[in-house]
C-alpha positions as CSV (number, residue, x, y, z in Angstrom):
1,M,-27.1,8.9,-91.8
2,K,-29.1,6.6,-94.1
3,R,-32.4,5.3,-92.9
4,Q,-31.2,1.6,-93.3
5,T,-28.1,2.3,-91.2
6,F,-30.2,4.0,-88.5
7,F,-32.5,1.0,-88.2
8,T,-29.6,-1.4,-88.2
9,L,-28.0,0.5,-85.3
10,L,-31.3,0.6,-83.5
11,I,-31.7,-3.1,-83.8
12,M,-28.1,-3.7,-82.6
13,A,-28.7,-1.4,-79.6
14,F,-31.9,-3.3,-78.8
15,V,-30.1,-6.7,-79.0
16,L,-27.2,-5.4,-76.9
17,S,-29.6,-4.2,-74.2
18,F,-30.5,-7.9,-73.6
19,F,-26.9,-8.5,-72.5
20,V,-25.8,-5.4,-70.6
21,T,-28.8,-3.7,-69.0
22,P,-31.4,-4.6,-66.4
23,L,-34.0,-4.2,-69.2
24,G,-32.3,-7.3,-70.7
25,D,-32.8,-9.3,-67.5
26,Y,-36.5,-8.3,-67.3
27,S,-37.0,-9.2,-70.9
28,K,-35.3,-12.6,-70.6
29,I,-37.6,-13.4,-67.6
30,M,-40.7,-12.3,-69.6
31,L,-39.6,-14.4,-72.6
32,N,-39.2,-17.5,-70.3
33,R,-42.7,-16.9,-69.0
34,V,-44.2,-16.4,-72.4
35,F,-42.7,-19.7,-73.7
36,A,-43.4,-21.8,-70.6
37,T,-46.0,-24.5,-71.1
38,S,-48.3,-26.2,-68.6
39,P,-46.5,-29.0,-66.6
40,T,-47.0,-32.5,-67.9
41,I,-49.2,-34.7,-65.8
42,I,-47.8,-38.2,-65.5
43,K,-50.1,-40.9,-66.7
44,L,-51.6,-43.1,-63.9
45,D,-49.7,-46.2,-64.9
46,K,-46.3,-44.4,-65.1
47,R,-46.4,-42.6,-61.7
48,G,-43.8,-43.4,-59.1
49,K,-44.2,-43.2,-55.3
50,I,-42.2,-41.8,-52.5
51,A,-41.0,-44.7,-50.3
52,N,-39.6,-42.6,-47.5
53,Y,-40.5,-39.1,-46.4
54,D,-37.5,-38.7,-44.0
55,W,-35.7,-35.6,-45.4
56,K,-34.3,-32.9,-43.2
57,L,-34.5,-29.4,-44.4
58,K,-34.5,-25.9,-43.0
59,D,-37.4,-23.5,-43.0
60,E,-37.3,-19.7,-43.7
61,N,-36.4,-19.1,-40.1
62,W,-33.4,-21.4,-40.4
63,K,-35.1,-24.0,-38.1
64,F,-34.8,-27.7,-38.9
65,I,-37.9,-29.3,-40.4
66,N,-38.7,-32.7,-41.8
67,F,-40.4,-33.6,-45.0
68,N,-42.5,-36.1,-43.0
69,E,-44.9,-33.2,-42.3
70,A,-46.0,-33.5,-45.9
71,K,-47.1,-37.1,-45.5
72,G,-50.8,-37.5,-46.2
73,K,-51.0,-34.0,-47.8
74,V,-50.6,-32.6,-51.3
75,A,-47.2,-31.2,-51.7
76,L,-45.5,-29.0,-54.3
77,V,-41.7,-29.3,-54.3
78,T,-39.8,-26.9,-56.5
79,F,-36.1,-26.2,-56.7
80,W,-34.9,-22.7,-57.5
81,T,-32.0,-20.2,-57.1
82,S,-32.3,-16.4,-56.9
83,W,-29.7,-15.9,-59.7
84,H,-31.2,-18.3,-62.3
85,M,-33.4,-16.6,-64.9
86,P,-35.8,-19.5,-65.5
87,S,-36.2,-19.9,-61.7
88,Q,-37.0,-16.3,-61.4
89,A,-39.6,-16.5,-64.2
90,Q,-41.4,-19.5,-62.5
91,L,-41.6,-17.9,-59.1
92,K,-44.5,-15.7,-60.1
93,D,-46.6,-18.8,-60.7
94,I,-45.4,-20.3,-57.4
95,Q,-46.6,-17.2,-55.7
96,Y,-50.0,-17.5,-57.4
97,L,-50.3,-21.1,-56.3
98,F,-49.3,-20.2,-52.7
99,D,-51.9,-17.4,-52.7
100,T,-54.6,-19.8,-54.0
101,Y,-53.7,-23.0,-52.2
102,G,-51.4,-22.0,-49.3
103,D,-53.6,-23.6,-46.6
104,K,-54.4,-26.8,-48.6
105,V,-51.0,-27.7,-50.2
106,R,-47.6,-28.0,-48.5
107,F,-45.1,-25.8,-50.3
108,Y,-41.4,-26.7,-50.4
109,V,-39.7,-24.0,-52.5
110,I,-36.2,-25.3,-52.0
111,T,-32.9,-23.5,-52.6
112,N,-29.3,-24.5,-51.8
113,E,-28.3,-20.8,-51.4
114,E,-27.4,-19.0,-48.2
115,R,-30.1,-16.9,-46.5
116,A,-28.9,-13.4,-47.2
117,P,-29.2,-13.4,-51.0
118,V,-32.5,-15.3,-50.8
119,E,-34.0,-12.9,-48.3
120,L,-32.9,-9.9,-50.3
121,F,-34.4,-11.4,-53.5
122,M,-37.7,-12.3,-51.8
123,S,-38.0,-8.8,-50.3
124,E,-37.2,-7.1,-53.6
125,Q,-39.7,-9.2,-55.5
126,G,-42.4,-9.1,-52.8
127,Y,-42.8,-12.9,-52.7
128,T,-44.5,-14.3,-49.5
129,F,-44.3,-18.1,-50.0
130,P,-42.1,-19.9,-47.5
131,V,-38.6,-20.7,-48.6
132,T,-37.1,-24.0,-47.7
133,Y,-33.3,-24.5,-47.5
134,Q,-31.7,-27.7,-48.6
135,I,-29.1,-29.2,-46.3
136,I,-26.2,-30.2,-48.5
137,G,-25.4,-33.9,-48.1
138,E,-28.8,-34.8,-46.6
139,P,-30.4,-37.7,-48.4
140,S,-33.6,-36.9,-50.2
141,P,-36.6,-39.2,-51.0
142,I,-36.8,-37.7,-54.5
143,S,-34.2,-36.9,-57.1
144,L,-32.8,-33.4,-56.6
145,L,-33.6,-31.5,-59.8
146,K,-31.8,-28.6,-61.3
147,P,-33.7,-25.4,-61.0
148,P,-36.5,-24.8,-61.9
149,G,-37.4,-28.5,-61.5
150,S,-40.6,-29.4,-59.7
151,Y,-42.7,-32.2,-58.3
152,L,-46.4,-32.4,-57.4
153,I,-47.1,-35.1,-54.9
154,D,-50.5,-36.4,-53.9
155,K,-51.7,-37.4,-50.4
156,T,-50.6,-41.0,-50.9
157,G,-47.0,-40.0,-51.9
158,T,-47.5,-40.6,-55.6
159,I,-45.6,-38.2,-57.9
160,V,-48.3,-36.7,-60.2
161,I,-46.0,-34.2,-61.9
162,H,-42.2,-34.4,-62.4
163,Q,-41.2,-31.2,-64.3
164,N,-37.6,-30.7,-65.3
165,A,-37.9,-27.2,-66.8
166,I,-39.8,-24.0,-66.4
167,A,-43.6,-24.4,-66.5
168,D,-46.7,-22.3,-66.5
169,W,-48.3,-23.3,-63.1
170,S,-51.0,-20.7,-63.2
171,N,-53.5,-22.2,-65.6
172,E,-56.9,-24.0,-65.5
173,K,-55.3,-27.5,-66.1
174,V,-53.2,-27.2,-62.9
175,N,-56.0,-25.6,-60.9
176,K,-58.3,-28.5,-61.8
177,L,-55.7,-31.1,-60.9
178,L,-54.9,-29.5,-57.6
179,N,-58.6,-29.2,-56.7
180,E,-59.0,-32.9,-57.5
181,L,-55.9,-33.9,-55.5
182,I,-57.0,-31.8,-52.5
183,S,-60.6,-33.3,-52.5
184,E,-59.4,-36.9,-52.5
């Protein structure tokens, strides 16, 4: 076999591995993380505010909770699904934020999935942040974003970040912003 043919076949096998092997899934998640940028902070004059905090959800124990508990606190709301690659890529940063700010920020890591696949995924990945379950049909005070969409809300209900795509949440810019919002 010629050297050029060998390298062509090797490249084809590598590309094919992205589509048919677990290595491909891992690689796609890593690529999503590599190309993620810091979330965009909304300019002060462009920020919206939550008018109503009344939003029924379920916690990781399947008990009803209300978003009212976030009133007067800094809250991170992020939408995700266990089967969505960009969501999976972003969850590592969500875990970092939870480990760093878990007692100072309210976390609403929201999915519309059933419990079984979510609990399996969380266990396999070793994530410890609390999962929140959306109640289908329940009105929300914010627009429900497609995964991995996120909001960062300050203590007054002002939306500071509205991110529609994967973002790198574990960086100095986000840490500085969160520390400022917490100290207000």
